[in-house]
C-alpha positions as CSV (number, residue, x, y, z in Angstrom):
1,M,-53.9,202.8,90.1
2,A,-53.9,205.4,87.3
3,V,-56.5,203.7,85.1
4,P,-59.3,203.4,87.7
5,L,-58.7,206.9,89.0
6,Q,-58.7,208.3,85.4
7,I,-62.1,206.5,84.7
8,L,-63.6,207.7,88.0
9,G,-62.2,211.2,87.8
10,S,-63.6,211.8,84.3
11,G,-67.1,210.9,85.5
12,G,-67.1,207.2,84.5
13,A,-69.2,204.7,86.3
14,Q,-67.7,202.5,89.0
15,A,-68.9,199.5,87.0
16,G,-66.5,200.4,84.2
17,V,-63.4,200.0,86.5
18,G,-63.7,196.3,86.8
19,P,-63.6,195.4,83.1
20,A,-60.8,197.8,82.5
21,I,-58.7,196.3,85.3
22,A,-59.6,192.8,84.1
23,L,-58.1,193.5,80.7
24,F,-54.6,193.7,82.2
25,A,-54.9,189.9,82.6
26,V,-56.6,189.0,79.3
27,A,-53.5,189.0,77.0
28,P,-51.3,187.1,79.4
29,I,-53.9,184.3,79.5
30,A,-53.5,183.8,75.7
31,L,-49.7,184.5,75.6
32,A,-48.4,182.9,78.7
33,L,-47.5,179.5,77.2
34,P,-45.9,181.1,74.0
35,A,-44.0,183.4,76.3
36,G,-42.7,180.5,78.4
37,R,-41.6,178.5,75.4
38,L,-40.0,181.6,73.8
39,A,-37.9,182.0,77.0
40,D,-37.0,178.3,77.0
41,R,-35.8,178.5,73.4
42,H,-34.2,182.0,73.3
43,G,-33.1,182.8,76.8
44,Y,-33.4,186.3,78.3
45,H,-32.7,189.1,75.8
46,L,-35.1,188.6,72.9
47,P,-38.2,188.2,75.0
48,V,-37.3,191.2,77.2
49,R,-36.9,193.4,74.1
50,W,-40.3,192.4,72.9
51,A,-41.7,193.1,76.4
52,V,-40.3,196.6,76.5
53,A,-41.7,197.4,73.0
54,I,-45.2,196.2,73.9
55,S,-45.1,198.0,77.2
56,C,-44.2,201.4,75.6
57,A,-47.0,200.8,73.0
58,G,-49.5,200.4,75.9
59,G,-48.2,203.6,77.5
60,I,-48.7,205.5,74.3
61,C,-52.3,204.3,74.2
62,A,-52.8,205.5,77.8
63,V,-51.5,209.0,76.8
64,L,-53.8,209.0,73.8
65,S,-56.8,208.4,76.1
66,T,-56.1,211.9,77.5
67,V,-56.1,213.4,74.0
68,F,-59.3,211.9,72.5
69,S,-61.9,212.1,75.3
70,S,-64.6,210.4,73.2
71,L,-62.3,207.3,72.9
72,Q,-60.9,207.5,76.4
73,Y,-62.3,204.3,77.7
74,G,-61.3,202.3,74.6
75,F,-57.7,203.6,74.7
76,L,-57.4,202.8,78.4
77,C,-58.7,199.2,77.7
78,L,-56.1,198.8,74.9
79,A,-53.4,200.1,77.2
80,A,-54.4,197.6,79.8
81,L,-54.2,194.7,77.2
82,L,-50.8,195.7,76.0
83,S,-49.3,196.5,79.4
84,G,-50.6,193.1,80.7
85,A,-49.0,191.3,77.8
86,A,-45.7,193.0,78.2
87,C,-45.5,192.5,82.0
88,N,-46.3,188.8,81.6
89,L,-43.7,188.2,78.9
90,G,-41.0,190.1,80.8
91,L,-41.6,188.5,84.2
92,T,-41.8,185.0,82.8
93,T,-38.4,185.5,81.1
94,I,-36.8,187.1,84.2
95,Q,-38.2,184.5,86.6
96,R,-37.0,181.6,84.4
97,S,-33.5,183.1,84.1
98,A,-33.3,183.8,87.8
99,G,-34.4,180.3,88.8
100,R,-31.8,178.6,86.5
101,S,-29.0,180.6,88.3
102,A,-29.7,178.8,91.7
103,H,-28.4,175.4,92.7
104,D,-30.5,174.4,95.8
105,A,-33.7,175.2,97.6
106,T,-32.0,177.8,100.0
107,E,-30.4,179.6,97.1
108,L,-33.7,179.5,95.2
109,K,-35.4,181.3,98.1
110,R,-32.6,183.9,98.2
111,V,-32.7,184.4,94.5
112,F,-36.4,184.9,94.3
113,S,-36.4,187.1,97.4
114,W,-33.8,189.4,95.8
115,L,-35.6,189.3,92.5
116,G,-38.9,190.3,94.1
117,I,-37.3,193.5,95.5
118,A,-37.3,195.1,92.1
119,P,-41.1,195.0,91.4
120,S,-41.6,195.9,95.0
121,I,-39.6,199.1,94.6
122,S,-41.4,199.8,91.4
123,N,-44.7,199.4,93.3
124,V,-43.5,202.0,95.8
125,L,-42.3,204.5,93.2
126,G,-45.3,203.9,90.8
127,P,-48.1,205.0,93.2
128,A,-45.9,207.6,95.0
129,C,-45.0,209.3,91.7
130,T,-48.3,208.7,89.9
131,G,-50.5,210.1,92.6
132,P,-48.9,213.6,92.8
133,L,-48.6,213.7,89.0
134,L,-52.4,213.0,88.7
135,D,-53.2,215.6,91.4
136,H,-50.9,218.4,90.1
137,A,-50.0,217.8,86.5
138,G,-52.9,215.7,85.2
139,P,-53.2,212.2,83.8
140,R,-51.3,212.9,80.6
141,A,-48.1,213.7,82.5
142,A,-48.6,210.6,84.7
143,F,-49.1,208.3,81.7
144,G,-46.2,209.9,79.9
145,M,-43.9,209.1,82.8
146,L,-45.1,205.5,82.9
147,T,-44.5,205.1,79.1
148,L,-40.8,206.0,79.4
149,L,-40.0,203.7,82.4
150,P,-39.7,200.5,80.3
151,L,-36.9,202.1,78.3
152,L,-34.8,202.1,81.5
153,S,-35.4,198.3,81.7
154,L,-34.1,197.9,78.2
155,W,-31.0,199.9,79.0
156,V,-30.2,197.8,82.1
157,A,-31.0,194.5,80.4
158,R,-28.0,194.9,78.2
159,L,-25.8,194.2,81.2
160,V,-27.2,190.7,81.6
161,P,-24.9,188.0,80.2
162,H,-26.2,186.2,77.1
163,E,-27.4,182.7,77.7
164,V,-26.8,179.7,75.5
165,P,-29.9,177.6,76.1
166,A,-29.2,173.9,76.7
167,P,-30.6,171.5,74.1
168,R,-34.1,170.3,75.0
169,P,-34.9,166.6,74.9
170,A,-36.8,165.7,71.8
171,V,-39.6,164.0,73.9
172,A,-40.2,167.3,75.7
173,E,-41.1,169.0,72.5
174,K,-44.0,166.5,71.9
175,R,-45.5,166.8,75.3
176,P,-48.2,169.4,76.0
177,A,-47.6,171.9,78.8
178,W,-50.8,170.6,80.5
179,D,-49.3,167.3,81.4
180,L,-47.4,169.2,84.1
181,L,-50.7,169.4,85.9
182,S,-50.6,165.7,86.4
183,T,-48.3,166.4,89.4
184,P,-50.5,166.7,92.5
185,M,-48.0,169.0,94.1
186,L,-48.2,171.5,91.2
187,R,-52.0,171.5,91.4
188,R,-51.9,172.3,95.1
189,L,-49.2,174.9,94.6
190,L,-51.3,176.6,91.9
191,A,-54.3,176.7,94.2
192,V,-52.2,178.4,97.0
193,N,-50.8,180.8,94.4
194,W,-54.4,181.7,93.4
195,F,-55.4,182.5,97.0
196,M,-52.4,184.8,97.3
197,S,-52.6,186.5,93.9
198,A,-56.4,187.0,94.4
199,S,-55.6,188.7,97.7
200,W,-53.2,191.0,95.9
201,D,-55.8,191.8,93.3
202,V,-58.6,192.5,95.7
203,H,-56.3,194.9,97.6
204,S,-55.3,196.7,94.4
205,F,-58.9,196.9,93.3
206,V,-60.8,197.8,96.4
207,V,-58.4,200.3,98.0
208,P,-58.8,202.9,95.2
209,V,-62.5,202.4,95.2
210,L,-62.7,202.6,99.0
211,G,-60.4,205.6,99.1
212,H,-62.5,207.4,96.5
213,Q,-65.7,206.7,98.4
214,R,-64.1,208.2,101.5
215,G,-63.0,211.3,99.7
216,L,-59.3,210.6,99.9
217,S,-57.0,212.3,97.3
218,A,-55.0,210.4,94.7
219,S,-51.9,211.1,96.7
220,A,-53.4,209.6,99.9
221,I,-54.5,206.5,98.0
222,G,-51.1,206.2,96.5
223,S,-49.5,206.5,99.9
224,V,-51.6,203.5,101.1
225,L,-50.5,201.4,98.1
226,G,-47.0,202.6,98.6
227,V,-46.9,201.4,102.2
228,F,-48.1,198.0,101.0
229,A,-45.2,197.9,98.4
230,L,-42.7,199.1,101.0
231,A,-43.7,196.2,103.3
232,V,-43.3,193.8,100.4
233,T,-39.9,195.2,99.7
234,G,-38.9,195.0,103.4
235,V,-39.8,191.4,103.9
236,R,-38.0,190.4,100.7
237,L,-34.9,192.2,101.9
238,L,-35.1,190.1,105.1
239,L,-35.9,186.7,103.5
240,P,-32.4,186.1,102.1
241,V,-31.0,186.3,105.6
242,L,-33.6,183.9,106.9
243,A,-33.9,181.6,103.9
244,H,-32.1,178.6,105.5
245,R,-34.5,178.7,108.5
246,L,-37.8,178.9,106.5
247,G,-39.8,176.0,105.2
248,E,-41.9,176.7,102.2
249,S,-45.1,175.1,103.5
250,E,-44.9,176.6,107.0
251,T,-44.2,180.1,105.6
252,L,-47.0,179.9,103.2
253,R,-49.5,178.8,105.9
254,G,-48.4,181.6,108.2
255,A,-48.7,184.2,105.4
256,M,-52.2,183.1,104.5
257,L,-53.4,183.4,108.1
258,L,-51.9,186.9,108.3
259,V,-53.7,187.9,105.0
260,A,-57.0,186.6,106.4
261,A,-56.6,188.5,109.6
262,A,-55.7,191.8,107.7
263,F,-58.7,191.5,105.5
264,L,-61.0,191.0,108.6
265,V,-59.7,194.2,110.1
266,Y,-59.4,196.4,106.9
267,P,-63.1,197.5,106.7
268,F,-62.8,199.1,110.1
269,A,-59.8,201.2,109.1
270,G,-61.3,204.7,108.8
271,S,-58.2,206.8,108.2
272,V,-55.1,206.8,106.0
273,W,-53.0,205.7,108.9
274,S,-55.1,202.7,109.8
275,M,-55.5,201.7,106.2
276,G,-51.7,202.0,105.9
277,A,-51.2,199.7,108.9
278,C,-53.5,197.0,107.3
279,A,-51.7,197.5,104.0
280,A,-48.3,196.9,105.7
281,C,-49.6,193.6,107.2
282,L,-50.8,192.5,103.8
283,G,-47.5,193.5,102.2
284,L,-45.5,191.4,104.7
285,A,-47.6,188.3,104.1
286,L,-47.9,188.6,100.4
287,G,-44.3,189.6,100.0
288,C,-42.9,186.5,101.5
289,S,-45.3,184.2,99.6
290,Q,-44.0,184.7,96.1
291,P,-40.4,183.6,96.7
292,M,-41.7,180.4,98.5
293,I,-44.1,179.6,95.6
294,M,-41.4,180.1,93.0
295,T,-38.9,178.0,95.0
296,T,-41.4,175.2,95.2
297,L,-42.3,175.5,91.5
298,H,-38.7,175.1,90.4
299,Q,-38.2,172.0,92.7
300,I,-41.2,170.1,91.3
301,T,-40.8,170.8,87.6
302,P,-37.9,169.6,85.2
303,S,-35.3,172.2,84.3
304,A,-36.0,172.1,80.6
305,R,-39.6,173.0,81.2
306,H,-39.3,175.8,83.8
307,G,-40.6,178.4,81.3
308,E,-43.7,176.3,80.7
309,A,-44.3,175.8,84.4
310,I,-44.0,179.5,85.0
311,A,-46.4,180.1,82.1
312,L,-49.0,177.8,83.7
313,R,-48.7,179.7,86.9
314,S,-49.0,182.9,85.0
315,M,-52.1,181.7,83.2
316,A,-53.7,180.7,86.5
317,I,-53.0,184.1,88.0
318,N,-54.2,186.0,85.0
319,C,-57.4,184.0,84.6
320,S,-58.1,185.0,88.1
321,S,-57.1,188.6,87.5
322,A,-59.3,188.8,84.5
323,L,-62.4,187.4,86.2
324,M,-62.0,188.6,89.8
325,P,-62.2,192.3,89.2
326,L,-65.6,191.7,87.7
327,A,-66.6,189.7,90.8
328,F,-65.1,192.4,93.0
329,G,-67.1,195.1,91.2
330,A,-70.3,193.1,91.6
331,G,-69.4,192.2,95.1
332,S,-68.6,195.7,96.2
333,A,-72.0,196.9,94.7
334,V,-73.9,194.3,96.7
335,L,-71.7,193.7,99.8
336,G,-69.7,196.9,99.9
337,A,-65.9,197.1,100.0
338,G,-65.9,195.7,103.5
339,G,-67.9,192.7,102.4
340,V,-65.4,191.9,99.7
341,F,-62.6,192.0,102.2
342,W,-64.4,189.7,104.6
343,L,-65.2,187.2,101.8
344,M,-61.6,187.0,100.8
345,A,-60.6,186.5,104.5
346,I,-62.8,183.4,104.6
347,L,-61.5,182.0,101.4
348,V,-57.8,182.6,102.2
349,G,-58.2,181.2,105.8
350,G,-59.8,178.1,104.4
351,G,-57.0,177.8,101.8
352,T,-54.4,177.1,104.5
353,M,-55.6,173.5,104.4
354,V,-54.3,173.2,100.9
355,A,-50.9,174.8,101.9
356,R,-50.6,172.2,104.6
357,E,-50.2,169.5,101.9
358,L,-47.1,171.2,100.5
359,H,-44.5,169.2,102.5
360,S,-41.1,170.7,101.9
361,S,-39.3,167.5,102.6
362,D,-41.2,165.7,99.8
363,L,-40.9,168.2,97.0
364,A,-38.2,166.5,95.0
365,S,-40.1,163.2,94.9
366,H,-43.0,164.8,93.2
367,A,-41.1,166.3,90.3
368,P,-41.9,165.0,86.8
369,K,-38.9,163.1,85.2
370,V,-39.1,164.7,81.8
């Protein structure tokens, strides 16, 4: 949120927002597989320490963008690269460790629902704190706060027990990560994951642009994004209670239909309140999809290669996140913000046919053996 508003607020062109946002995903594309293998080899703590260090470096670059105005855009782009790399490394490590702590599908859904609450809360606090700081203290204070937050993660991470990674079969070392894509279920799952992650991206990208066009303050835009994150948090608090009643395929199809409906209505939302209502519907749908996708992923991939499988998913997401903002920027210039929402509604609605093929009862039979 802070990067596009900083670019637009300093007189930058709207066309510059897309490339800057896309850079958040560029480093993870290159580093996803090394990150997954690092987590498979070393467990939790070493990768998390690297993630915190890289994230703080990205925050420092963002602060420097407020000091050297002539280099502002370059520093913001470098901050996006480093922040994206850090987020990818940290999340890959955390998701792998969390999945290995569960013993069956119901427990997997509960684990990933609980795990998803933390970034949901951060997505509430981030816009809610950053918006007022941008309005009243300026971008330097906002970026400074965001630079310090990863240090709290490092302090909390010391409480996580140290893992002794299990020995990996020698044959697994010789097989490329891409051979996991030979599993039809994984290919379908990655397609569904793309539809949902692209929906998240388009919401994050278009809402600040739409709000800026309508003259909303940074605090108002932050409140809309905060409502979205609160809805994500709320549904993930509810999922552990309902985990034993929810099938992965059915839940994903329902979530995709709700996303499509919300995008159809969003362009008609003319106030902060109506935008917040649409954001809440999207948050409910997208919030419940990630635990279901991660549960399915862990069921169809071998335990010794969970890090690699998560990395492939991350690469698919970040390839999309690197390219889609460019498409969103071009699309919003041609179709307007409403046209981008309607286009995503058509894509996600059609994607429910792919989700229909993820039969929960057949997941185990599609898992690779090594």
